[in-house]
N, C-alpha and C positions, 0 to 999 in steps of 0.2 A: 359148726359155723366155722365159714371158710374165714383165712384172713382177712378178706375184701372186706365180706361180711362184718367181720370184728371192727376193722378200722371205721366202716360204717357209725358199728353202735358206739364205738368209744365217741366222734364228733354228735353223736345224737345224745348222748349223754353228757357232753362239756356243754353242748349248748341248754340242758335242760338246769345244770348247775351255778350256768352263769347267769340265768333268768333268776331262778332263787334266792341269789346273790343280790338282785335288784329288786326283790318284793315279790316276786310269783310263787305263791303257793303250790306243791307240786300234788297231785292227785293222782294213781294211777288210774287205769281205763275203770277198773271194774266199782271204784271208790267214786265216781261220778253218778250224781243223781238223776238217773236218766228215763224217760216213761217207756221210751223204745230204742231202737236202733237208727230206726228212719225220722226220729224227732232231734233236732239239731240244737235245740234249746234245753237249758238244765232247769227243768220250769218250778221246782221248789226254790232255787237258788234267786230264779228272777222274781219270783213272788217275794220272797223276805225282803230283798233289798227294795223294789219298789216301795214296800210297805215301811221302811226305813225312809228312802230318801223323801218319800210324800207325805211327809206327817203333818203338814198342814190342809193335805185334802183325805176327807172321811170317808175312807173306801171301803166297800162292800166285796164280797167273794164275788160277785156280777161287774163288779167294775172292771178287778182284775181279769176276769173272762174277757171282758170286752178288750183292754190293752192286748191280752195274747190273742182273740183271733185278728184283730190289726196286723201284727206282725205275722203270726201264721197264714194269713188269708192275701198277704202282700206278692203280688206275682214275681215270677223271677226275671223279668222281661226289663228293660231301662227305666221305665216308668217304676214298677216295683223297686229296682234299684236306688231311685231316687226319693222313693216315698220311703225304706228305710232309712237310708240318709238322715234324712231328715226328721225322724221319730229318734235318731241317736242327737239328732244337734240338739231339736227344738221339744222333744216329749211327744207324746201319742195322744191326740186329744179324744178325750169320751166326754158323753153326759152323762157327770156320775149320780147313781141311784137316790143318793137322799139330797143334794142341792140342785139336783135338775138344770144344771149349767155346765158348760164346759169347759172342761178343766185340761190342761196339758201335761199329761203324768211323766214327769222324770223317768227315764233307764239307767241314766247315770247321775252321779252326785259332783257337777262341774267344778262348786266352790270349795268342796272339801274331799278330794280326792282320796283319802286314806278310809272314807268312809264306802269304798266302793270294795267291790271283792272280785281281786284276781288272781286265776287258777290256771296253771298250767299243767297239761296233760298230755301224753306220748300213747301213739298207737293207737289211734282214738278210730274205732269202726263206723262204719255209715252205710246204710241201705238206701241206694236212689235208683237209676238206671241200672250200677251196678255197684256191689259191694266195696268200697276204697278201705284204706288203711293210711291215715294221714299219721306223719311223722308225728308231728307236733303241732299244737295247736291250745290256741291261748284266749280265754274266756274272761268278760269280765261282766259281774253281775248275772251271769248264766247266758249269758250272750258270746257266742262263738266271733272271734272279730279278727285273728291273722294265725294264719297256717304256712309252719315252715317245712320244709321237704328236703330233707341229708342226703348230701351223695358223700362215695367217699374221694377226700380229697388227692387222695394219691392215686388214684386209678385213672389210668390212660381211656379207660372206655365211656366213662363219665366225667362230668364236669357241672356245674351250679347250672348252665343251661338245660338238662335234661331233668331238675329238678323243676324250671321254671315253667318246663314242656308239660311236665307231669300236672302243676297245679292249672295247666290253660286247658288239659285236656278233661281235669274233677271239673274243674266250673261247668264244662258241658252237658256231662255224666249225673252228677248231682247236686242242683241247681238250689234243689230248695237248701239245701247247706249254705253254697257260695252267696246267697242272696244278702245273707248277714255277714260273711266274711268280709275285709274291706282290704285287706293286704297280705302278701303271698310274698316268700322270705327262702331264695334260693341259697341253700349254705354247702358251700362244699370249697375248692381250691380260688374260688371266688366267692364272696358274699352280695349277692344284689335285693334290694325291694319293689313291688311293684303292686299296683291296685289292684285290684279285682277288676275286670272288664269282661264279664263273659261271652259278648257278642261281639268281639275284638279278636281277631285269629292271634292278634300279635300288641302289645302293649311297652311301653321302655319300661327298661330295668336299670335302677339307681344306685348307686355306691352312698353310703352314710358315712361322713366321715366326723371324728370327733377328736381334736387337740392332738396326741401325739400317739391316739390307740390305733394297731393294726386292725384293718378293715373288718377281721373274723372277730373281735371285742367292739369295735363303735357301733356293732348293728344292735349290742344288746344295752347304750346310751339310747335309741331311737327307741329300742322296745321296756323301756322302763317302763312302771305304772303312770307315773308322772306323766311323761313328754307323750307319751300312746295316746293317753284320754285328752292330752292336749291336742295333737294330731287330728282323735276322730272329730274335735269340737269347730277346729280350726283352720284347721292345714288339707284337709281332704275334700276336695268339691266335684260338681257332677258340672260337665263342659260341654256347652255345643261351639264347635268349633271347622269352619270351612264344612260345615252341614254335615259334619261329625261329631255323634254323642260321646264322649267319653269319659273319665274320671282320674281327676287330675290331684296330685298327692304333694307335700312339700320334698323340694330336696335340701339337702343338710343347709345350704347356705342360707335359703330362704328361710328355714326355720330361725336360725341363729337372727338374721337381721330382721326378720319383722317381730322376734320379742323383745329384739334391742329399741326397738321404735315403741312399740308398747310400754316397755318399764319406762322409757324416759318421758312419754306424753303422761304416764297413769304418777311417776316420782315427781314432774314438774305442776301439777294440778292438783297433788297433797300435800305440796309443800316442803317434800324433801330434797327437794333440787332447785337449783336457779337456772340448771342448764333445760335449753326450752326447742333446740334445733340440734341436728346432726348431719355427719356426712357418712353415708355408705357406698363402699366401692363393691362392685361386679360387675364382671365382663361380659363381653358380649356373647349373647344367648343361654346367661344363666340364671335368665327368667325376672329379671327388675318388675314387671308390669304384676307379676303373681305376688311377688313380695309385697309389693305396695296393697294389695286386695287383703292378701295374709292380714295382715298389720290393721289396715281397716278394719275387716270383720272383728276382727276380737276386741279392736277398741268400742265398735259401734255397741257390740252387745255386752261389753263388762262395762261402758259409761254408760248407761241411760240413753244408747241409740243418739248421741249426738251426728249437729251435723260436720262432716269429714267432707273436703274437697281435697281434690287432683290437680294440681296445676302444672299442666306439660309445654314446652317450647315447641313441637313440633307437631302436624299433623300424623304424622304416621302413628307418635307416640298415643294420639288420641284415636285412633283407630284401633289398634293395640287393646286399649279400654274397654273400646265398644265390644270387640270381640272374644274379651275373656269372663 
């Protein structure tokens, strides 16, 4: 092993160690329960968690096959990505065998995040149009959600951008895997995350900040089990903007501000505080409109779909809401 490869492996090991400290369970590639190298899902893990999470529904083997079929037959185009993300957020609608009514089968437990299974693995091989091997992959309940590609931070020949381009290339050549994955991370001399959008040649890469942590450690706050599952439910969306369909993922200041709004409202409603308002400072271009939309979505679904009003004082802000 060359010194450059050794340094890259040390980076990969550091990422794995940091993730396990946050609550991820490490499994070697050969320990993963996979049906084949061209199947992205850990089907036995997914089946077990679906049965545990949906205890109020009497699910049969055929019911699980219906859920699995909905996932596997979703196309890897824009509509397929929209469909998969909807399944993640709201569940997979199927007509159950015994009750003969449509039920939304939940893939993740959003009420009790510790009930979910969080697995991290590395050197994950997958066969698509070409054989690839991912540096690091994160699964929740057997579903791959995050891909981290590492580069040697001390190399003058490679940067985090090479990791980003590598994931962008994988998106197109192994689409059956990346229709499930929502977030890519390039980890090198810089650390940047971005949404998985295979039909766009380029997407914006973001830096996650957290308190006084350096960027190489702040990303693990974003990828902690609680935060990641919160992001999947409330902070990542498909968006049509200026005729272009893309995927929006929260920036660090939007995530913190939206959750401040959420907790202030919930605590007031539950009588835990008499504070019923607040002021959030965002700089120009920081995504204030999306902050409000993220907060409204979380409040809407957690508080029984109340009426939420947005009050703006300029026409251009109104247009921003309509286009977002």
